[in-house]
N, C-alpha and C positions, 0 to 999 in steps of 0.2 A: 504494499499499500505505499503511496507516495502521499502528494498533498491533499490534505482534507479540507475542500473549499466550504464543503457544508456537511455537517456531522450526519452521516447517513442512517443511523440506528435510533431506536428509541430509548435503549439503556445497555451499559455494558456493565458486566459484573467480573471483577478479578477475585479469584479464589484459588484455595486448593480444596480437593474433597474427592468423592468417589462416586462412578456408576458402575451397574451391573450390564456387559454386554450380553450375556448369558448364564446360564445357572453355573457355567464352569469358569466365567472369566470376568473378574472384577477388576476395572481400571482405576488405578489412583492418578490424580492429576495435581500438579503444583503449579503454581504462576501462571495461572491459565486466564485467558478473556473469553467470557461468553458474550458475543453479540446478539442483541435481540431486537426484531423489527416491530414495526407498531401494532402486528397481530399477535404478538407475543411467541413468535416463532425463533427458535435459534437457528440463525443464518450463517454465522462463522464462528469458530473457536480456534482462538490463537494462542499458542503455546509460548512460554516464556523465551526460547531459544529462537523464536522465529524475528526475523527483523522488522515485521510490522508491528510486533508487541507493545514497544515504547511508543511509538507516535499514535497508534491507536488509543492506548491508556491516557497520553497526555491530552490529547484531543476529546476524549470523553470526559475527563476531568473538568477542562477549559469549558465544555458545554454544560457542566453540571449534570452529567448523565452517567457517572461512575459509582459504582458502588464496589467498595474495597474491604473484603473480609480481612480480619485480623489473624496472626500466627494460630491463635487458639479455636478458630474457628472452620467450619468445613461445610461445605456445600453438598448436598446430596438430593438426588430426585424426590419429588413430593412421593408421599406414601399412598398408597392404594388400597381401599378397604372394600373388598367385594361382597361383602354380606353384612348389612345392617337393618335390624328392624325399628326403624326410627321412632314409632310410636311407642316403644318399650324402654325408652330412655328414662322416665321417671320409676321404672322398675328394677334398673341395674343394679345389681348387689343385693337383690331382695327376692327370698322365698326360693332360694337356688338349693335348700336343703329338702324341697318337697319332690315328689314323683313328677313326671313331665305331665301325666294326665291333670293332677292337681294343680301344676304350675299355671297350664294353660288356661283351665276353667274357672280357677278360683281368683286368679291374678291377671293373666295376659289378655284374654279376651275382655273381660270387664274393663280392662284398662283401654284396650283399643276401641271399644264400643265408643268410650267418651269423644273420641275425634271428630263425631258428629258436630260438636261445639268448635266453631272455627276459632274463637278466641282461645280456646283452650290448646287446640293444635299449633296455633301461632306461638303461644308461649313456650311450649315445650320443645317444638321443632326448632325455635330460634336459640334456645339453650344448646341443644344439640349439635347444632352446626358450628355454633362458636367454639364448643369443647372439641370437637374433632379437628376443626383447622389450627386451634393451639396445640392439638397433639400431632399436626403435621399431616394429617389426612387431606391432601389436596384434591381426591377425587374418591367419591363413595357411591356404592351403589345400593339404594335404599328400597326395603319394602316400607310401604305407608300403610294405609288400612283400605278399607272398603269404601271409604267416603270420597267421592270423586273431588269435591270441593277442598278439603282439608289436604287431599293428596297434593292437590295443584298448589296450594299454599306452600306445601314443603318445597315443591320446586321453585317458585316465587323467592322464598327465604335464601336458598342455595344461589339463586342470581344475585340477590341482593347483597351478600356476604362475600361473593366471589369464589365460591367451591364450585369446582366440576361435580357434577352428579349425574346419576341415572336413577330415577324416580319411577316406583313402580305402584300403580293402584292395584291393591290385592283384590284377586277375584275367589271367591269361595260360596258355594251355593249348594253343598249336599245336606240335606237336612238331618242325615243319619249321623254327620261327622261334626257338623257346625250348629252351636247354640241356636235357637231361635231368635234371639236379640241381636244376634251378631252373624248375618251371612246374607248374601245377595238374594233376592226374593225368587230368582229362576236365572237360568243361563242367559236367557235373552237378555235380563237385565244387567247382568255382569259384562256381558260382550259390549251392550250398549254404552255402560259405563267407562269401559276401558277404551272405548274407540272416542268417546267424548274428551277424556284424559289426555289422550295422545294428542289430540286436535289441540286442546287448550294448552299443553305444554309448547307445542310447536308456536303458538301466536303470542307466548308470552313477551312483553315488550321487553328490549334487551337481550334477546335469546336467538339472534340472527345468526351468531356464530354456531349455535347448537351447545354451548357449553353444558346446558342441562338436556338429558334427553329421556324420553318416555319409555318405560320397559313394560312389556306384557307379564305380567305377574298371577299366573295361578299359585295359589299357596302352596299347595302341592296336590299330588294326584288323590289322596285321601279325602281331602275338603271339596273336591270338585266332580260333578257329574262328568259322564263321556260327553254330553252335548256341550258343556261348557269348555271342555277340554279341546273339543272338535273345533268349537267356533274360534277359540283364541287360537288355535293352530292356523285356521284359514285368515285369521287376522295378521298374525306374525308373516304369513307369506305376502299377504296384500300390501303392509306397510312397512316390512324389512326393520321392523324394531328389534333391539335385544330383547330377549327373554330372561326371566329368572324364576327358579322354583327350587324347593327342597327335593333332594333326591336320595333315597336309599340310606336315609340319615341313621336309623334305628333299625333294630330286629323287627320290631313291630311294623313300621312303615315299610319295608322292604316284603315281609311276609304277606302283609294286607295285600298289596298291590299284586303280588302273583296270584294270590287267592282269588281276588276280585277280577283280574284281567288275563289271567293265565300267562303273564310275562312278567317281565322287570321293570321298575321304573323308567330305566334308561331306554329299553325298547318300546315301552308304551308312549314315552315322549315322543319319540321317532315317529311313531306310527300317527300320533296326533298332529304333527307337523311342528312339534315344539322343540325340537332338537336340531339347532342350527349352529353356523359360526359365530351367531351373537348369542349364544346361550350360556348362562352363568348356571351351573350346578352347585346347590350349596350341599356342602358335606360329603355325600357320596361314600360313607364309610364302608358300606355294605356292597357296593358295586361288584359284580362276577367279570370274570376275566373277558368274557364276551361284552360285557357293557363297556369296559376300558378299550376294547378294540374299537367299539361304536362310536364312543365320545372321540377317539382320536382320529377315526375317519371323517366325522363330521366337522371336527374341528371346534367341537364346544369344550367350554372351560368349566373347572372346578374352584369353587372358592373353599379352600381348606379353613375350617374353624377349629383350631386345635383346643382352645380353652373350654368352649361349650361342649365340645365332643367329650370331654371328661365328666360333664355332667348328665348329658342325654343320648349319646349316640350308642353307649354300650361297647364300644370298640375304638380302637386307633386307627385312622386313616392310612392306608399303607403309602406313604407320601414318596417314599425312596422309588418304591416299584413302579408306581405311576410316573413320576419324572424320567426313571429309565425307559418306560414305555413309549415316552415322547408326548405324554397329555400336557395341555396348557392347564397350569394351576397357578393360583395365587392365593393370598390372604384374606379372611374375614374374621372381624372381631365377633360377629353374632350378637353385638348387644340385643337384648340383655340375658340371653342364655351364656354370653360371654360377660364376665363383670368388669372389663376395662375396655375403654375406647381407644388404647394405644395399639397401632399396627405394630411398633417397638415389641409390646408385649406379646403379641401374635407371632413375632418371629421366635421370641425366646420361647413360647409354649410350643411351636413347631419344632424347634429343637429338642426340647425336652422330651414331647411325644415321641419324636422318631427314637431317641435314645429308649425311652421305655419299651417302644415295640422291639428295637434291636435286642437289648438284654435281658428282656423280661421283667416280670415284677413280683413274682412270688417265690420267696426263698426254699419254700418247702420242696420246689422242682429243682433238679439237677442243673447246674449252671448251663451245660452244654445243650439241654432242652428246654430251658426257660423261655428263651425269646426268640427273635427270628433274626438273625446275623444278616447284615448288608442292608438295614433299614435306616441306619442313622443318616441325617444330612448335616450339612456344616454351616457356619453362620454366614459364609458367603451365598450358599444357595437360599438361606433364608433372607437375605438383602434382596436377592433376584425376586422370590415369590412376593415381597412386599413391593417392589417396583417394576421391572420389566417384565416379569412373569406374568404379573396381573396385567400388564398393558397388553400382552398376548393374549390373554383371556378376552378382553374388551375389545381387541383389534381398533386402538385409538393411539395418537402419536403423543404418547406421554408416558411417564416411568423410566426415561432414559435422558441424560443431558449428552444429547447428539444433534448434529445440525440436521434440520427439518422436523425435529419435536418441539412441542409447544413447551415453554420454560414454566413449568410446573417444579419448584424447587423448595428446598428448606435449608436453612442454616442452623447447623447445631455448634453451640458456643460452650466447649468444655470447661469453660472457666466461670458459667453463669453462677449466680448465687445459688448455694445449696447443690451444686453439681456432684453427682456421683461417679464422675469421669475423671479418672486422673491420668493424664498423657506425660510421659517423660520421655521427650524428644530424644535424648540420648540413648535412651534403652529400648524405646518402642518404635518398631520400624512401622511402614505405612501400613501393613495387614493387621499389627496389633492394634494401632489405633481404630482401624474400623472395626476389630471385633469389641474392643472395649466401648465403641458408639452402640453397637448393636446390642450388647448386654447391660449396659447402664444408663442410655438416654432416657431421659424423662421430659415431661411437659417443660419444666424450667428450661431445658437445655436448648428447646426449640424457640429462637429468639426472631426469626424473620421467616415469613412464608410467601412464596410467589405463586398466582395461577394464570396461565396465559401472559406470563411477563408482568402482572400487575401485583403490586404488592397489597397483600390484604392483612385487615385488621384483625390481631391476635389478643386475646386477654388471658 
C-alpha cells in the first residue's frame, strides 16, 4: 500500500489473538491489522512484517479509526451459541434437581405460557440478550415460544442490541404431549403462525442485512403431529429458512419416536423435509450410526449441549466419534437445561464430558473396561466448536477472523479486575495462553464485543 489519500476502511483493529481454521488447526497471530469495511466485513489482514503494516496503522490512527489492543489483551472470534431456550432465562439454575417431566410440566411450560404477555417477554428477553452479549456470544440460535408477537419481539431486541441471531417461533400441537394451556390449536394454526413470523422478521426495520434470521422450529417430534411436521417441512422447502429441533436427546424421546413412527428422529425429520443443510439438531446423544451418516449426507449440524446433557440426556454425546465422521458440530448452552450462559463454560463442559466418556466413571468397573478410549477432545477442538465449527453448522460467514468473514469478535483482557487468567509471557507459549483463556475466561474478562464490525454495548 502506498499513499492513502482517503482512508478506505471503516475501522482497523491492531491485535494479537487466535482463530481456528479447522478442528485440527488454530492460528495464533501477533502484530496484526484487521481492516474492516462499512458492511462489517474483514477485507484485509496485514501482518507486522508486511511493508504496509506501519503506513496503514498510522493512517488509521490519524483518521481516528484505529483500535489498538494492549499486550495483555487477545482478539478472538465471537462465540456462537447454537441452542438457547430464550423464554427459560428466568428459570436458569432452578429446578435442575427435578426429573425432566416434572421440570417441564411444573416449571418450564407454565413459564413459557407467560410470554403471551409482551411486556413480560420484552423484560426477560432484554435481560437475556444483554447477558449473552456480555458473555461474548455474538451469534445465538434461539427457541422462543409459540406466541408469534413475543417471538418477533425477541428478534427486534436482538436487532436493537446488535446481536446476530436466528430466532424460532416454537410449533407444538399434539394434545397427547402438550398441555392444553400451552400448545397450538392445530397444525394449521402453527403453520400459519410460523409463516407470519418468518414474514415479520424479514420486514423488521433495520434488518435488511438479515443479521436476524427466522428459524422453523418444531419443538421436537413428540410434541408435534404428523400434519404439523409435514407442513413445516413444506414451509422449509418453500422459504429456505433454517430449521431447528431437538433430536434423540434422551432414551425416552429416541424410543418414543421409533415406536410412533417406526423410524429414528433423524430419518423421520428427513422424511418430513426437515433435515436440510440449514438444520440444527439439538443434542443428538442417542443417534445411531445410520443417523450419523444421514446427518453428514445432508450436511445438517448438531448443537452439542454438554452441560444440560448431564441433567436430561441420560448419556454423553459421542463428540469425538462424530467429529471423526465429519459431522458439522458446534456448542449450545441450552439455557435453562444448562445453568450457564457462557459458551466458554460449554467448551469446558465439552472437554470434561469427552474425558468422562473416554475414561469411564464407575470405579467398580475395571479400568480397561470402564470407558470408551479415543473419545477425548482437546481445548483446541473445543475452541473450534465454539467458533468456526458452529459457523459450519449455520453456513454463515462468521466464527473466523479471516478475509471475507464478518468482523464478529471479542477482546479477552487477561488483566481485567478479578481475572482468573494468569499469563506469564516468559513461561507461557502462545498455545499455553489460549488454553488458559479457554479454561479460565469469565464474563469480566470480556471487555469489548463487535458484531458486523460495530461495537455493541456490554454491561
